[in-house]
Each structure stands twice: as C-alpha cells, then as structure tokens.
N, C-alpha and C positions, 0 to 999 in steps of 0.2 A: 546535422540532421539527424542524428540518434537522440540528441538533448529534445529535438521537435517531436520526434516519433513518439519518446516517453512520457510526453505530454499527455497523451490519450490511453496509454497501457501501462498495466504494472510492470509487468516482466516482457522479455526479449521476443520470445516467441510463444507463450502460452499463458494461461491464466494462473500459473503458480512457478515457482524457480524450478528450472530445470538446468539441464548440465551446460545449456548454452549459456546461461547467465553465471555460471560457475566459473567457466572457462573465460568468458570475457571479463568476470571481474578479476581472475588472475592477470590477465594481459594488461588491465589498464591500470591495474594497484600502483605501479612505481611512477606514473605519469600521475593521478590523483594525489599521491604521497608528497609530490613536489609543488602542487598548486597552490596559490595563496586562497584565503577565505575568500575574497573579492572573487577570484576566478572561479571558484568552486560556484559561488552564488551567479556568476554568469551561466552556469550551464547547469540551474538549479534543477531541472527535471532528472538528468542523467546524475547527480550529486545524491540526488534523493533516491533511485535506485540502486546506486553503489552503496548506501548506507543501509538500503534495506536488505541486499543480498548478504553483506557482511553481518547483519545482525543476526540472520537466519542460519547461518552456517556456524558449526559447533567452534567452541572457543579452541579444542585440542588440534582442530584440522587446521585453523588459521595457523596457530603455534608450530604445527610440524610443517606447514608450506612457508614458514619464514615469513609470515604477515601479522601484523598487530592492527587493531579497529584503529581507525581514524576517525578523529571527532569532527563530524561533518554537521556544520551549523546552516539551516538554510534560512536564516535570518538575513537581512542586509548587514553587511560587515560595517561598525563603528568605526567613525574617522579615528586614526591615531592622534596621539596627543601633539604630536609635531605638526601634524597636518592640521589639528585644529589652534595649536599658538600660532600659527602662520595666518591662518584666517582671521583670528582676532587683531593679529599686529598690522594686515591689511586693512582692515575696516578702521581702525584706528587714525592712520596715517592720513592724513588730509590731500586730496589731489593735487596736482601742481597747477599753481595758476588761479585756485580759487582760494577765497579767504574761509579760514575757521569760522565757523557759525559761533556766537558768543553764546548763545543759547539753545540748548540740546533739550528735545522732546523727553520730557520724563518716560523712561521704559515703563510700561505696565508689568508688573509681576505677574507671571505665570504661574497659576495654581496648578499644583502638582497633582497629576490626574490620578484618583484613587486606583489601587492596583487590585485588578481583579483577580481572583484564584482560578488556576486552571481548571478547567472541567476534567473532572478524574473520568479516565476510560474504564467502562465496566463491559463485561458480555452484552447486556441488555440491548447496548447500541448498534449490535449486528442483528440484522434482523435473517432470521433463519425460517426458511419455510418449507412446508413439504411440497414437492412438485411430482406430477408423473412425465414420462417422458411419452410422448404421442408419435413421436417421428423423430429419425435420427439417421445422419447419412455422412460420409465421408467428406471432409473439406475438400472444393475443387482444386485448390491452390496449396495445401498443405498436408503431407503423408501423414504427419502425426496428429493431426484435428481431427474431430468430430464436430457435427455441426447437429444439435438437437431443439427439437419444438418442445419446450414443457410448459404444461398444464399448471397454472400456479395457483389454480382458482380465480384468475381474473377474468376479463373480456375476450382475450387474444392469448393464445400461448407465447411466451417468451422464446426469442432465440438465444441459444447458449451454446458458444464455442468451447469445447474442453479437449485438454492436449492427453486422452486416455486411449488412443489407438493401439500402442503396443500394451497396454495392460489387461484391456478390455475387450473380447470379441464384440463386432458390431451387432451379432445375434444376442449376446447377453446384454446389451444397452437398451433393445426394444421393449416397450412398456414397462420399464422399472420404476417403481416409486423411490425417489429421491429426496436428499435434502440440498435446498439451495441456500448460497448468500444472495439475498434479493436487492440489498442496498448499496452494493458497489458502482462506482462511477461506470457506465457502460465504455467499453472500448473495444476499439475495432482490431479483429485478430485475423491480419492477411486479408483483409478487404470486407469482412463480414463481420457485423458489429454485434458484441455480445452483452446481454443484459442481465447477467447474473453468474454466479459461478457453482458448480456441482460440488460440494462437499465430499471427500473421498478419507480414506484411512490408508496406512502403508504399514510396511515392516520397518526395522531402524534402517537397513541398506537403501528403503526405498526401491527395491527389485520388484516388489508388488503390491499394487493398488489396487483397493477396493471401494465400491460405491457405500458411503454411509447410508443406509435402509431407514426410515422413519418407523415408529412402533406401528404396530398392527391397529387397523382401523383408522388410521388418518387418512384426512382428506386433502386433497391439493387446495393449498390456501393457508390450512393450519400452519398458525405457529409454533416453532420449537424454542423453548426456553431453558435457560441454564438454573438449576436450583438455586435459589437464594436470590436470584436476579429476575422474577415473574415479574414485578411490578413496572420496570424500568421500561421506559419506550424506546424503540429503535430510532437511529437518525434516518430522514428521510432519504437521504445520499450520503455515504461516508466521504468526508473531504480526504483526498490521498495524502496532503500536506500533514494531516494530524495523525495518520499512521495509525488508525482505530483498529484495523482488522489485524496490520501486522503486530499489534501489540496484544491483541487475544488470540490470534492464531495459534502460536506455541504451548498456549495452555489447553489446547483442544487434544485428546487421548482418548484411547479405548483400554479397557482392564481387562484381566485374566479372561472375563466372559464375553468379551468382543461387544462391551456395552459401550459405546460413546457417550464422553462427557466434557467436564471443562474443569481446571485445576488453576490456581494461580500459578503462574509458570516463575515467578519472581518470590516465592514463599515457601 
C-alpha cells in the first residue's frame, strides 16, 4: 500500500523531507538491508523513497545511528549466471519424443545498440518561477499543511500544498512573493493535489524555515535562473525516476547576506 502511495508523491507527508520520513527510514532500514535486488525492484517506489532519504541525510548522522548507505538500483536486476546457464541448457535440450531438427535456422546477428550518454543533470532543468500567494488556508485534513493559491503568471492560480504551518504563521503567508519549483510531477497531499513546491531556506538544524523571496520588481511567471545556466531549458515535467531535483537541491544555499544561490555540492 505504501509503495503504491509513493508512486504519486515524493515524501510521506509533505513536499520535503520531514521527521516522519527520517523515523520511517530508521524503522525500515533492517528490512531493506536484507532484501535482494529483485525484491527491492518489486517495491520500486518505496525503494526510490528510501534511497532519496538516505542520500539527503548527512553521512555523519547515518554513521552515528549505525547505518550505512545501501546500494539501491531501481533498474530490473540482471539474471544470475547460474540462471542464465540453466536457461541455455534447457533451450539446447530437445523435448522428449521429438526429433531434433537437422537444420537449424541461422541466427541473425544482433547489432549492438549504440550506447547513449546519460544526460547531464544541471540546474537549468529545474523550472524556478516567481509566484504570488493570492489565497492561503489550513489544509482541512492535515494540521501541518497549508493550501495556497499561487499566481504564477498563468491563466489560473496553481494549487500548492506546503508543510509550513509550524514555521510560518498564516497571516505571514498572505500576499507573499515566492519562488516555486514549477515542473515537479503533481502529487496528492492528503487528498489535495499540489502542482508545485514553494522554495524555502532553513538554518542548519531545520528549526527555522523561511520563504525564499524573489528579487524586487519581479512579476509572477518570471523565470529564476542560476548564474552560468541561463540558456538551458527546464524539463517540462521532471521524471521522479531520474532524481533531477534531488540531485540539484543539495546545492541550493544562502550566503552570509541571506542571498539565495546554487553551487555544485559534489565539488
């Protein structure tokens, strides 16, 4: 049931990692550690969530908790050598009561497919847009969630669900200029579908969270770009399996002047 639920949402209860994800990760770690590659593939959405959480948690925190990162491969597992050999033996043995054909059809040589290089994941793939919250209310079925209507310069405002109740008072959410991630796959959050994610910044221990505000003079619908990646085109909708946002997100940060930016977290 949880695997099916995670097919349409990235995290368990919000549009970002929360304590619920961390506690659930710790609970299911022993179970995931003993699963074979095939069984992990059978619950691919759950395995994708597990891999995302373990890559977002600091390595020191994992080590202190006695965990180590598990190798999660969401591609179909290759058959083992023994299984392959058994299959070849079975195909080479003529069936009982049937005469072996004297002439065998010549097998056509399969031309190897040209290996296509994986597309590099860069910040311009993430569609960051300026928005303005024109209406906000508490989620009727979740105490930790707001439901916002955000003007993004489109024909109608977008509905966005955000887990910000315990960080930002309702009155401070009203009429705020924000930056949204506009090309995430829409997900249902406690029965209400969310069509974007509001970009926020937090302190180191995640005890304080604030909205990232666009530059003065910005209008709803304006695109926000990372310096050096201005010419790249964003994905229409980011494929969750490619983990585009999960790859780029760790590089988002604010400097000493509280100005938001991006740096390559791997370098």
